[in-house]
N, C-alpha and C positions, 0 to 999 in steps of 0.2 A: 509282617511279611509272611508268617506262617498261619495267619488267621487266628492267632492266639488272643485270648481275652486278657485284658488288663484289669487286675484286681487290686483295689486299694483298701487295705484293712488297717484301721487305726484303733489303737487301744491306749487311751490316756490314763496315766497313773497320777497319784497325788503329787508327784514330783515333776509333772510335765512330760513324762516319757511318751514316745509315740512309736508305732510300729507300722510298717508298710509291707506289702507283698508285691513282688515285681518279677517279671520274666527275665531269664538270663539272655545274654547276647543282644541286648538292645543297643541301638546306636548311641555314641557319645552325644550328650546334650539332651537325651530323652528325659522327659519329666517323670519323676517318681511320685511327687506330690508337693503341695505347697506347704512347706514346713513352717514358714512364718505364720501362716493362717492357723495351722493346726496347733502350734505352740502359743498362739496369742501374742506374737511379737510384732512390733512396729516395723514395717518394711523400710520406712524412711530412715530408721536408725541402725539398720544392719551394718552399713559401712562404718559409721562412727563408732559402733560398739565392737568392731572387728570380729564380726560373726564368722566362724570357720568350723570346719570338720576336724575333729581330733580322733584319730583312729585308736582302737583299743586292741592291741595285740596283732593287728593286721599290718602286713608289710606294704600294702598298697592302699592308696586312698581312692576307692572306687566311686565315691560320690563327692559332690561339691554343691555349694549354695549359690544360686543366681542372686546377686545382691540387689538387682533392680526389681525382681518379681517376688523374691522370697521362696522360689521353687527349689526343691532338691532334685538335682539332675545327675545323670550318669557322667562320670569323669573318665573312667577306664573301662576296658572290655571286661564284662562280668561273665565268667565261664564257671557255671556251677560245679562242673566236674573237676576243674582245676582247683577250685577253692575247697570243695568239701568231699571230693572223691565219691565213695559209695554211700556216704551217709544220707539217710532219707531226708533229714531236716538240714537245711543249709541256711544259716542266718549270718548276715553281716551285722556286727555290732560296732557302733561308734558313738561319739558324743558331739553335740553341738555346743560350742563354747562361745560365750559373749563376755565382753568386758564392760566396766563402768556402768553398773556394778558387775562383778563376776557372776556368771550364770551358766549352769550346765544342764543339758537335757540329754537323756539317754535315748538313742534311736536304734531300732533294729529293723533290718530289711530282710524279709523272707524271700530267698531267691527261688523262684519257681522254675522247675525244669521244663525245657522244650526238647523236642525230638531232634537233636542236632548230632546224635551219634548213632552209627550203624552197629549192629551186632558184629563181633569179631571173635573168630575162633583162635585158640592159642597156637594152633599149627596150621600151616598151609596144606598139609597132607597127613591124613590119618591112615596108618597101615595096620593091617591084621594078617596074621597067618592062621588060617582055620583048617583044621584037618577035615578031610572029606568024610570022616566017620562021625562028625558032629551031628548030633541028633536034632531032628526038627523041634523047634522051640528053644534051642540054645540062645542065650543072650550074650551080647558083647557090648560092654560099657563104652559109651562115647563121652568125651569131655564137652560139657556145655559151652556155648558161646558166652561172651561177656559183652554187655551193653552198658556203657557208662551212665546212660540215662536211668531214671528211677520210675517206680510206679507203673502205670499202664504204658508208659513210653519205653519201658524196658522190653526184653524179649517176651513175646506172648505165645509164640508157636514155632514148631519145627516141622519141616517136611523133607521127605526122602524121595529122591528121584525114583521113579517107577522102575522096578526090576523083577526078575523071576524068583529070586531067592530070599530076599530080605524085606522086612517091614520095620517101621520105627515104633519103638515102645517108649512111652513117656509116662513117668510116675513122679511123685514127690516124696522126699525122704522125711525123716523126723524133724528136720530143721525147716521144712517147708521149701527146700530148694529142689528144683527139677532134677530128675534123673532120667537120662535118655540112653537107650540101648538099641543095638541092632538085634532084631528078632529073626532067627533063621526059620523061615516058613517052608522052605524046600531044601532038602539035603543037597549038599554040593557033590559034584562028580568031577573029580580032578581030571579024569580022562576026557571029559567033554569040555571042561573050562578050567584052566589053571588059575586064572585071575578074574576078579570082578571089580569094576570101578563104579562107584556111586557118588552122587552129589547130595550133601546134606545142607539144607538151607534153614537159617534162623531168621524170623521176622518179628519186628517189634510192633507195638500198638500205636505208634504215632500216626498222624494224619498229615501227609501221606505216610505210609509205613516205610521203614528202612529195613534192609536185609543184608545178611552176610552168608557166605557159602564156604564149604570146605570139601575137598575131595577125599573119598574113602577108597583106599586100595586094598583089596582082599586077595591074599595069596592062599591058594588051597593046598593044605598040607595034611599030614596025618595027625593022630589023636593027641590032644592036650585039653583035658576036661576039668582042670582046677584053676581057679583064679587066686592070686595072692590075697592073704588076709593079714591086716595090720594088728599089732599087739594091743592097740587101744582104739576106742571109738573116736577119741579126740585127744589131741596133745595140747596141754596148756603149760606155758612156761613164763616166768617173770624174771627180768634181769634189769639192773640199773642202766640208766641211759648213757653213762660214761664208760660202758664196757668197751674194751679195746677191740680193734680189728682182729679177726681170726679167733675170737672167743666162740667156743662151742655153745650153741643155743640149745639144741635138742637133737636127739637121734631117733628117727622114726625107723620102725622095723616091721617088715611084712614077710610072711612065710607062705610057701606054695607047696601043697601036698604032692604035687607031681615030682617025679624024679628026673635026675639028669638036667638036660638043658631046659626042659619044660618047667622045672622047679626053681630056676635061677631068676631072681627078682632084681629089676633095675628101677631107680627112683628118679622122678623128675617133677618139677612144679607143673601142676595142671591148671592152677588158677592163682595168679599173683598180680598185684598192682605194679605199675611201672616204678613207683617210689620204692616198694618193697624189693623189687628185683635188683635195685641198685645197692641195697643194704644187706641182702642175705644171699648165701650160696649153698646149694644142695649137692653133696657128693653123690653121684648117681649110683655108686656101688655100695657105699656104707650107710647111706641115708642120713649123714651128718649135715645139719644146717649150721653154718658159721656166719659170723658178721664180716661183711666186706666194706662197710662204710661207717661214717660217723652217725650214731643214733642221737636223736634229740627229742626228749619227752615233750618239749613245747611245740614241736612240729606235728608229731603224731604219737599218741600214747599206746595205741593197740594196733597190731597187724594181724590180719587173718589170711592164712596161706593154705592152699590145698596142695597136697602131695599125692602123686599117683605112683602106685607100685605095679609094675608090669612084668609078666614073665616073658620068656623068649618067644612065645608064639601068639602073643596078643591078648591073653587074659590079664585083666588089671582090676584094681580097686583103688579108691582114694580115701584120704583122711584129712581132717581139718587140723591145722596147727595154729593155735592162738598165742601170740607173743605179746605180753604186756610189759611195758617199760615203767620203771619206777623213777620218780623224780629225784634228781640230785641237785644240790645247790651249786649249779654251774653257771648261773647268770647273775652278774652283779647288777645292783639297781641302776637304772638309767634315769639321769636327771635331764629334764628338758626345760629350757626357758621359753615359756609360752608368750610372755610379754615383758618388755623392759623399758622403763622410762628413764632415759639418760640423754642429756644431762638433767640433773635435779636442781631446781633453784635453791640457793642456800637459805632462803627464808621459808622453806617448806616446813609445815608444822609437824611435830612428832605424831607418829601414827599414819603418815602419808604412805599410801601404797605405791611402790616404785617398780614392782615386778611380780609376775605370777610364775611359779615353778611347779612343774608336774614331775612326779616320780613314778616309775613303773619297774616291776620285776617280773620277768616271764616265768619264774619258777612258781610253784604252787604251795599252798598251805603256809607253814612257817617260813619256808624258804622264800616266799614272796612277800612276807610282811616286812615293811621298811620303816625305819626311823630316820628323820632328817635333823641335822644340826648345823649351826653356823658358828664361826669363830667369835670369841668374846670381845675382841678389841675394836669392834666397829659399831657405829651407832645404828645398827640394823638388827632385825630379828625376823624369824620365820613364824608366821601364824598359820596353823592348820585351817584350811578352808573347806572346800567341798571334796569329798572322797579322797583322792590321792593328789590334791592340789594344795599348795601353800602360797600365802601372800608374803612377799618381802616388803616390810614396812620400816620406816624410820623410828628410832627410839629416842632421839634427842635432836637438839638443834645442830644445824650444819653451818660451817664457816669456811667459805672458799679460801679466805686469806690464810687460814691455818692449815687446811688440807683440801686440795682441789680435786682429788680423785681417790677412789677406793678400789682395792682388789679384794673382792669378797669370795671366800671359799666356802662352798656348801658341801657337806658330806652326807651321803645316804648310805645306811648300813642295814642289811637284812637280818633276819633272825635265824638264818640257817646255821648249821654246825659243820665246819666252822663258818662264821658269818663272812659275807662278802660286802665290800663297800666300794663306792666310787665318789669322785669329787667333781665339782663344777666350779670353775672360776668365772666370776662375773666382774666386769670392769664398769664402774659407775663414775661419772664425772659430775662435779658440782658446778652449776651455772652461776655466774656472778650476778649479784644484786647490788645496786648502788647504795651501800650502807656505811660507807666511810667517807667523811669529808677530807679534803686535802689538809695536810699537816705541814706547817712550815718547819724548816730545820732549826730555826732559831726563834726565840720568843720575841725578839725585836732586832731591828737592823740599824746600824749606824753608818752613815755615809759622809765622808769628808771630801769637799770639793773646793779647789782653789778658786778664788774670785778671778773674774775676767776670763773664765773658762770659755771654750768654744761651744756654741749651741749644738746640741746633738751628741755631745760626748757622753760616754757611759760613766756613771758615778758609783754604782754598786749593782749587785745582783741578788735577788731573792730566789729561794728555791723551796717548793712544797712538793711533797710526795703523797700519792693516793694509792693504797694497796689494792684497790679494785681493778677490774680487768677491762682492757681496751678503752672504749669511750668513757666508761664509768671511772677509769683511773687516769684519763687524760686531763691535765691541768691547764687552765687558761688564766693568765694574770691580767689584772686591770687596776686602775686607780679609782678609789672611791671618790665620787664627786664631792667637792667642798670648795670653800672660798679661802683664799690666803691673802691677807692685806687687801681685801676687796676685789681680788682677781681670782678667776677659777684656777684650781690647782693644775689643770692641764696646761696652763700657760707657763708653769714653772718646770714640770716634769712630764715625762712620758715613759711608758713601760712596754717592752716587747711581750706581747701576749703569750708567745710560745716559750721563750727562754727565761723570762723574768728579769731581764737586764733593764735597769732603770737609767734613763737618759735625761740630761739637762735640756730643757726646752728653751732656755735663754742663758745669757751671760749674767752671772751674779756679781753683785757689788757688796763687798763686806761692810762698807760704810753705811749701806742702806738696809741690808738684811744679813743678820749673823747666823740665824738658824731657823728651821721650821720643821714641822712634822706632817707626814701624810700617811694615809691608810692604804695598804695594798690588799686587794681581794684576790684570793685564789679560788677558782670555781672549776668543778669537774664537768664533764659532758654527759652526765647521767640524766635520767628522766624519772623524777625531777632532779635537777642538779643540786649538789651540796657544795657549801663554800665555807671558807674561814678567812680571817684577815689578820694582818700584822702591821705594827707601827714601824715606819721608816723615819728615823731622825736624821735630818740633813744639816750638817754643820759647814758653814762657809769659812774657809781659812783665809787669813789676811795675806795680801800681796803688797809689796812695797811700791804702790802706785800713786802715792801722794807725797809731794815734796813738803818739807817743813814750811809752815806759814808764819812769817814774822809779824807779831802783833805790835811790838814796839822795838825800835822805832819803825815807822812805816817805811816801805821800800823806797830806795832812792829814786827821785824823779817825781814823786807824788807831792811832796811838800818840803819845806825847809825845817830842819830840826837842829836844835843846839841845846847844849847843857853847859852850865857854868861850874867850874871847879875852883874852890877857894885856894888862894895862894898858899895858905898855911896847911894845906892837906898833907898829912903824913903818910908814910908807907902803909899799905893794906887798907887805905880809906876807900869806902864804897863811893864810887863816882856816878855810876849809872847801871842799868841792867837791860840786857836784851831779852825780850819775852817772845817765845815762839811756841807753836803747837804743831802737831802732825796728826792728820785724820786717820792714819793707820793705827795699828795696835801692836802690842808686844814689842819685840826688839825693833820692828819697823818704825816704832814711834819713840825709840830712845834717842834723844837729841844730844849732840855735843857741839860746843861753841869754840871757835878759834879766831884769833885776830890774824888776818892774812895781810894787812897793810896798815901802817901807822906812820904818823909824822915823826914820832920819836919811838922807835920800837922798844926801847927799854923802859919807858915811863909807865905804861899801863899793861895790865894782864887781865884775862877774863877767865872766870870759872868754867872749866870744861863742861860740867853738867848743870851748873846753876845759871850761867849767862851773866853773872855779876862782874862788872868792870871795876877793878880796884887799881890803886896806884901801887907800883912795885917799890917805889922809894919816895922819899920826901920831895915835895915840889921845891924847886930852886929858882932863883931869879933869872938864871940863864935859860930856863925852859921857855920855848916859844909859847906865846899867848894862845895861838890858835892850834889846836890839835885835831887832826882828822883820823878816824879809825874806820877800817873796813872789816866787818865781822862776817864770818861764814858759819851758818848753822847746818849741820849734817845729821841725817838719821842713821840708824844702825842696820838698815836693810842691805840686801844683796841683789843688785848693786845699790850702793848708797845714793840717796838724793839729797840735795842741799839748796840753800838760799842764802843770799848775802844782803847786808844792809850797811849803811854809812852812818856814823855818829860824828857830830861836830861838837867839839868841846872848847870852851873859853876858860883859860886860867886867869881868873879875875875875881875880885870881890864885888865889883859892881860894873854896870855898863859904861859908867862915866870914864872909866880908865881906858876904854877902847877908843883910840884916836878917831877912827872913822865914825863911830857912833856918836862921839862927843861933839864933833862938828855938826852933825845932822840935828842935834838936839836944840840948836840955837835958832832954828827957823821953823816955820810951820810945817814944811815938808819933812823935817827931821822928826817933828812930833807925830806926824802921820805915819812915818815909817815905823817908829817905835810902837805905835798903837796897832798897826797891822801885823808887826812881828809878834806881838803878844798874842793877838788873835790866832795867827797861823800856828804858833807853837802850841797853844791850848787846843786848837781844833784837831791838829794832826796827832798829837801825843796823848790826848785825853787826860791830861793831868791838870790839877788845880794850879792856878798862878796867883801869886800875891805880890802886889806892888808895895815898894817902900814908900813911906810918907815923907813929905817935905821936898820932893824933887820931881821934875818931869822925867828924868832919866829913870830907868827901870832895872830892878834886880830880879832874877829868876830863882825860884825855889820849888823843887818838885816834891810833892808830898805823897799823893795817892791818886789812883786812876779812877775814872768814871766812865760810864757808858757814853757812846758816841752822841754828840750834840748836847752834852751837859757841861755846865761850869759850876762854880760855887754859887751859893744862894744870892750873892749880890752882884754876880756877873754872868749874864746869859748871852750865848752866841746866837745871833739872829742871822739866818742865812738869806740875805736879800740879794737881788741881782746886782745891785751897785757894789755891795761888799765883795761879791765874787769877782766882779770886774777889777776892783781895786787890788784884790789879792793876786790876780793874774799878772798885773803890772809890777807888783811888789816882788813877786817871786823871782823875777829876772834880776832885780836890783840886789836881792839878798844873795843870790848865787854868785854874782860878780864879786860881792864883798868877801865871801868865804872861799874863793878860789885859792888853792895852794900856790 
């Protein structure tokens, strides 16, 4: 906009440093240079490496990096005068920081001055009181104007409005600074002109030039021919930056050889920066300079102030006051977290970088030397990196299940006297990795289920825990596929995948299956998933669901059964035995025997647990030949189940003594009846039968049992259709014979 040339000056060092030169007051977004190209960086990786500007001591970040192009651009308004004041050289220093790996490059931008400031006089009106007796050639000092710009853009010339009495005299003093004076060319005549008004103009060397003006008002008086003279050519003073307000900095003193009012000197600042004006006060009468604000060595270390001593009628002189501040350790180190990786996976290897820490101390020399330390009870350490950077790295293995987060305290201490320190708390969390399989609460499980259970009923519950986080610790249960008695295990049991409750898939029968084992799998939802298994032993408990089964004698109605009791049988003689079994187990299969009906209740008794039928007394002649017993067999279940059978007993030594049978033996039908009776008794009772010799009538003697369909070696039952038909007709005859 001002026709300024843009200069790009780059100077690379062995460490990749780069320098630029750039005009002030350029628009935001203006390109300073392509820093990626100049530093040899890959533009495509700027974002992934988190490239950024890290200022060094500046409170504003004036530049930033365009991640797409790699260009260094203007981020904030750059005013050279605001940043550097009157200093000839104005340099912004900062660092370009990249991560993965950590990389730092020092960058300096020389701010070039543009002509954006006009010359300014310290006063709006300059007044002089000059006696009319003043000789031609008399000089009256004027305060120079101030232009915040530097070099040729600063003030280059002064001009005085054309008048009859005065000219402008310009010279340079020993410091090279301009000295301007009013030169009296023609003596004043108070009677002709009591006041003279002049306009002084200061012009800088910019293109186009800028100018400033001040009015000079001269009052014509009588004689005052001596200007004040300061006691020193220059005043220098040093004071610590922490000096309190109202501290006396220095006292300037000027004397005037004139007497009376002409010799009285007043003091004022003739040239002072805005920043210094806020910090220092000059007593106009005593020449004392005192502190009025908080000094800060880190903001400005040296102040140059010009003080003017002026007598009552316009003669004056000035002197330079140099105030140097000494550094005090008044800034604690500042810790900055430049990068932090949180959460950290718990399987991170020792030495993994999790953060980048920067430490700065605005103080100088030893006051700005900083040491960093970290607490000892955490698996982390600080490793010095580049310049004032530290890497925070792991020193051991992490385990989220033992400790899921860390509060790390970093302490930075400078080497001042006394030292100052600061701390920074960093919170790091540990991210879960699926490194723990589910663990069952028991080594094995036992389930007891009553037979005849309802399908779908729960029989037990398994539980496994996984200390991992979220899906890594979420447990799902399932049955391992296997076969049980030729059928898949899923046809016997099912399991709730979320709760671990095991359900029966069918109704169990203890008499068919008494116990079995299955494997339950617990799997987490990690990637990849981890699992473990446990054995579940299922025991079927018996239920009294089977009635006693009478093996001998066969139940009433199936066949005709009879046994013979000798007439000479004495008390406690074994007559017969009821044999029964129960498919249940335990007390459900404990059987007891009871006679519930008998022809002669006092004649026979039965063993409660043995089923043996014995005589209670000796057989007598008065006892009925035909004895009928009804026996009940009961189990010990709750409720008890029972079965009954009938026994038919004949008190006789042989069949010939039975009148009905004796009559039948004399014809062929009687012989046939006897034959089928023997067959029926043998077939139904499964006992051996032996016939007595010498008679067609038969005696019965029960010796031992055989399997169904077997007889003794010399008598085999052949089940032919004709024999079955004969038995069906015979059965009715026998039943009629043995009716009570």
